[in-house]
N, C-alpha and C positions, 0 to 999 in steps of 0.2 A: 858509450858506444851503443847504437841501436841493436836490439836483439835480432839474431838471425832466425826468423820463424821457421824456415825450411829445415835448418839444422836441428832446432828444438823438436819439431814434430817428426824428425827422423830417428830420434832417440828411442830404442826399443822399450825402455822402461816407461817413457812417456806414452808411447802408443798403447802398451799393455794396460796402464792405469786408466786412460781415457776410454778405451774400448770396454773394459770391465764395468766402468761406471755407466756408460751409455747403453749397454746391452739391454734391449727391451724398452728403451726410452725413445721418445720423439726427440730427435737431435736438431739443434739449430747451430748454424755457422755464421760468424760475423766477420766481414771483410774489413781489413785495415787499409784499403787503398781508396784512391779517388777523393780523398778529403771528406768523405761522408760515411755515415753508418749504413751498412748494407747487411740486412739480416736475412739469411736464407734458411727456409724451413721445409721447402718442398723441392722435389726433383722436377724442375721446370714449372711452367705456368699452370699446367693442369695435371702434373704428376703426383705421385704418392708422397707421403711424409718422408723426410730424410731419416735414415736409421743406420746403425752399424752394429754388427754382431761378431765381427772378426777383424783381425789386424789387416787382412787383405782389403776388406771393405773400407777401413780407415784410409789406407794408402790410396785407394781408388777415389775416395772423396776428395782428398787433397789434390790429386792429379786432375780430377774433373774441373775443379775450381781454381786451378793453379794461377790463372791470370788475375784472380781477384785478391790474392794475398790473404788467405784465411788467417785470421789473427786469434779469434777466441772460439771455443767450442762449449756448447751448453747441452745439458740433458734435461728432459722434462721431469717435473715433480712426480709424474705417474710412470709406472711400468705397465706396458700393455700386453694383452694376449696376442694381438696382431696389429701390424702397422702396414698392411698391404694397400690401403687406399685412404683417401681423405675422410671418408665417413667413419672409419675406425676411431679416429681421435675425438669425434663428437659423441661417441656412444659410451655412456657411463658403464654399461655392462662389459665393455672391452677392457676396463681397467683392473689389473690384478692387484697392484699395490700403489700406495701413495706415500711419499716421504714427508714427515713433519720437518719443516725447515724454518728457522728464525733468521731473518735478514737484519743484521746490525750494520747500518751504513754510516760512514763517516768520512774521514780524510786521513791522509798520511801525517797530518799535523796533530791528530788526536788519537793516536794508536792506544795510549794508556786508557783512555776513556772507553774506547771500543772494547778493549779486553776486560775492563771492569764490568761492563754490561753483560758480556759473555759469561763471566764468572757467576753473576747473579742468576742467569738462566740455567747454567749447569748445576748450580747449588740447588735450585728449585726442582730440577729434574731428579737429582739425587734424593731429595726429600720424598719424591714420589716413586722411588725405587728403580729409576731408569739411569743406569750408569754404563754398562758394558756396550750398549748399542749406540752410544753417542759418539759422534766425531765432529770435527770442525774443519772448515775450509777457509783459509784466508783468501778473500775474493778480490783483493786488489787495494781497496780503500776501506774495507770493512771485513766482516767475518760472517760466514753462514754456519749455523749450528744445526746439525742433522741428527735425526734419530733414524737408524737403519729401518727401512720400511717393513722388514720381516720381523720386527720386534712386536708386531701385533699377531696374535695367534690365529690359526685357521678358524677356530671357534668364534672369536670376536669378529673376524672378517666376514663370517657368514651372517652375522647379525647386523653389521653396520658397513656401509660403503667405505672403502679405503680413503676416499677423498674427504668424507665426513670426519673420519678419525683424525686425519692429518690436520685439517682446518681447525677443528675444535681443540685439538691438543696444543697447537701453536697459540691460538687465541687465549686459551685458559692460562697458560704459563705467562703470557705477556701481562694479563690482568693481575696475576699473582705477584709479579716482580715490579710492576709499574710504580707502586709507591716508593720502592727503594731506588729506582733509577730516574724518577721524575725530575729531581733537581738537576741531575747531570744533563738530561735531555733539554731542559729549559735553558740551561746555561749556554749550551751550544746550539740553540734552536734557530738563531737568526743570522748565522754566518753563511758564507757562500755555499758551502756544502754542510748543511745542518746534520747534527748527529741524531739518528733515529733508529728505532727498532720496529719492524713491521711484520704483519701477517700477510704475506704475498701469495698464500696458497690459492691456486686457481686452476681450473681444468686445463689451461694451456700454458701454465707457468713453466719456465725453465730456470735452472741454476747452473752456474759455472762448474764445469767438470774438473775434478782433481787433476793437476798438472797442466791445465790449459793456461795459456798466457792471458794476462789482463788485456782488455781491449785498447787501453791507452798507455798505461805504465808498463815499463819493462819488468814485469813481476810475474812469477809463476804462482798459480793458485794452489798452494801446498795444503795437504791434509795433516791434521794432528789430532791426538787424543786429548781428552780433558786434563789428564795429569801432566801434559806438556805445556799447558797454557801459561803457567807462570814463567816458564823459560823461553817462551816464544820471542823471537826478535825478527825484525823485518829483513834481516840479512838471510833468513831462511828462504826467502823468495827469490834469491838471485838466480836468474836463468842458467848461469854458468856453474853454479855450485849450490843447488837448492837442497833443503832438508825436508823430507816428506815421509809420512808414516803410512805404510801400506795396510795397516790394521783398520783402516776406515771400513773395510768389508765386514768387520765383526758385528754380529747381531745375535741377541738371545731371544728366541721365539717366546712370546708371551710377556716379556719384560715390561712392555708398555701397555698391557691390557687394562690394568686397573686405572692408570692415568687416562687412557683414551675414553673409557666408559664414563669416568667422572667428568671429563671435559665435555663430552656430548650432553650429558645431563645438565651441566652448568651453563653452557653457552649455545647449545643447539648445533645444527648441522650446516654444512656448506650448501647443500642443495636447497634447504629451506630458506636460506638467506639469499641465494643467487638463482632462484628458479626463473626461467625465461618469462619475459613479459610479452603480451600480445602487441604486435605492431599496429600502426594506425589502420593499415589495410584490413587486418584481421578484425580490429574493433568495428569497422564499418560493416563488415559482414555479420559479425555477431549481433550488432544492434538491430539487424533485420529480423533476427530469430529470437532474441532474448530481450525481455522487457527490463529496462533499467531506469532508475529515477532520473528525472531531468534536472540538470544543474542550472540554476537560474542566476547566473552572474559570477562575480569573483569574490573570494573570501579575502578580507583585509589582512594586512600584515600583522596587526595586533592580535587578531584571532588565530592566525597561523602560528605565531610565536607561542601563545598560550596553549594551544592544542598540542603542539609538539613537545613543549616543556612538560606538560601534564603526562603525555604518553611516555616521555623519557623517565620521569619519576616512577611511573607505574611499572615500567619494565625493570627498573633497578630495585624497587622496594615492594611492589605489589599492593600498595595501599591506595585505593581509588579516591577516597575523600581527600586525603592529604595530597595526592597527585593534582587534583583540581585546585587546591589552595596554592600549591607550588607553581602550577602553570600560570595562573592569573598573576601571582606575585612577580614572576619573572617577566611577564609581558609588560606589567606596569613599570618595573625597574628599567627595562631596556628602552621603553618609550621615554621615561624620565631622563635616563642617561643621554639619549640622543638629543633631547631638548636642551640639556645643560652642558653638553660637551664643549670644549675638551676638558675643562676643569670643574665642570658642574657648578660653575659660579656665574655664568652669563647666559642669558636666554638668547633666542634667535633675534629678538628685537633689540638686543644690545644693552638692555638694562642690567645693571649689576645686581643680580639676585642670587643669594645663596641661602638655601633652606637647610637647616640642621635640625635633626630630630633626636629626641631623647628616647632611646629604646629600653624597654624592660622585657627581657626575654633572653633566650639562649641563641648564640651564634652557632649555626650548623653549616657543614659543607656538603653540598650535593653536586657531584660531578665537577668538582673544582670551583663551584660557585658558592660564595658565602651568603647565607640568608639568615633572617631572624625568625625564630619561633616565639610566638607569644606564650604567656603562661597557660593559655587555653589549648596550646598545641597546634595552632594555625600559623601559617606564615604571615608576616606583617611588614608593611612599609609605612613609615611614619607612625601614626597612632591608629592606623586602620588595618584590621585583620582581613585577610582574603579567605573567605569561607567557601565551602563547596557550593552553597546556594548563590554566592556572588559569581562564581564561575558559570553556573547554569544561566544566570541572568545576563551576564556580559559577554559570554563566549558561546555557550551552547545555543542560546536563543538566536544570536546573530547568525551562527552557522546554519541553523535550521531554516533561515530565510533563503538559503542557497541550496542546501541539500540535507536530507535526513542526518541528524547528528550521529546516529549509530554507525552509518557508513563512514563518516568523516573520522570518527574515533578508531574504528577498526583499521581504516587505511593508514592512519598515523602510527598505530602500534605496529602494523605490518611493515611499513616503510622503515621505521627505526630498528625493528628486530633484524632486518637484513643487513644492518651495518655492524662493523666490528664494535664490540662493547667498549673498547677504549675511546671511541668517539663520544659515547654517552657519558664517559667519565672525565671528559676534558672540555672545559668551558669554551675555549677558543675554537677547538675542532668542531664542537657541536654547532656553534654559530656559523662557522665558515663552510662546513661540509654537510651538515644536516639541514639547518634552517635556511641559509642564504640561497642555495640553489633552487629552492621551491617556494620561496616566500611570496612570489608574485603569480604563481600558477598552481597552488596546491590542489585546486579543484581537479586538475588533470590527473594528479596522483590518485585522487579519490575515484575518478571515473575508471582509471586503469584497474584499480583494485576491484571495483564492482564488476567490471567485465570479466576479470580473471575468475572471481568467485562464481559468477553465473556460469561461466564456461565449465568450471570444475563440477558444478552441480549437474549441468546438463550431461556431462560425460558419465 
C-alpha cells in the first residue's frame, strides 16, 4: 500500500526531526506528482531560498505546495548565517558550518555491501579519533555517513573555511578506505544501479533530511548511530513503524580537528579545486588588456595523453623525471592498445599480428595501471625505455610548436589538481573523466588557465 505522505508529515516527531536538521540550512523540496521530478529550492521564480526554522514554517511549506504532493525534504550541506536572499547562498563568508558526508549509493538488492562499505568508513573515522560525532542516515537505496558539523572547533574554523574542511575530510577518508572497498565496488560497478561511494561535497549540495520519505520507495530515511549498524535491517525504514535514533544531534567540538587539518594538508581544499573559471565573454575582455601567448593550432591526442599522465604521476608521487617517463610510456601503451584492440592480436589492416615482449624489470601499479620499470628505474615498453629526454623530444617539443610548454604543464597540473584524487587513482575513471573530455581541445584548458593566472596577477 502506498504511503500517505500527508499523514507522515503530520507526525509531530517527524516534523520535529526534520525542522531540527534543516534549521539554518538551505532547504529543497521534491514533488512526487505529475510523473516527473520537480525540485523546489526557492520561494517563487525570483524569491529567496527556501528555509525552515520552526514547526510552523514546516507546516506552512507543506500547505503552500500542497498541490504538488511534496515527497522528499532535503537540507544543504552548509549551515548559513543568513538565508534572506539568493546572494546569501553564493557567498562563502555566509557559511557558518559544513557537514562532512559520505554518500554510499547502491540498491535494495545490495544492502549488505552498502553496510560493509559504511563499516570501513566508520572504522577509518574511529582510527582518526572521530566517534561520538558520527551518525548515519539510510537514504533509501544507500546510506549517508555524517560527521556533525560542529565537531570542528572554533579555532580550526577560524583558520579554514568550513566547506574546505568538509570536502577534504570526505576525500581523505575515501582515499584511505578505497583499497579495502575497491573489489566490492568493481564487482557491482556495471549493474543498473552500480555500487559507489562518492564525495559530493559542493557549495549547493543537499542531503536527505532524517525522517524524510524517499523520493521513489516507500521508505523513511532513518538515522542511526555507528554502534547500531550491525543490527540495522531495512524494516527499520517502514513508514508505519520506523526505528530512528534521535542522537544524530550529538557532536563533540574539536573531535574532528586533527582529521580535518590532516585532510586539508593531504588533499587540498574545496575552493582551490573548484574556483570559478572565466567565461568566454570575460576572456575576450581580458585579452584586450592582458597579453597572453598565442596558441597556434591543436595539440594531438598522443601529446595530451602523455602530458596528463605525466602530470598525474607528478601529483601522486612528486618525481618530475619519472613522471615524464610514465607519461610517455602510457601514451605509447594506449596508442598501441588502440591499434591492436580488442585482443591486441589484429591490426587495423586485418593482418594477424601479435607482438610479445620479454620484460626484465619490476611490475608496478600506478593509479590502477600496471607498468614495467626497467632495472635503470625508467618505465619501459618492449625493449625500449622511456626516459625524460624522450618525453622532451616527443612531447614537450611538439607542444612547444603550439604553446610554451611551461603553460601547458602548469595547466595540466592545475586541471588534475581540481579533481578528486580517487580519479587519479583509478585507470578507467582517469581515462573517462580526466583525459577523454579534453583530448580534442586541451589547448582551450591551457588558454583558460593562462587567462585566469594573468587575471590574478593583475588583481
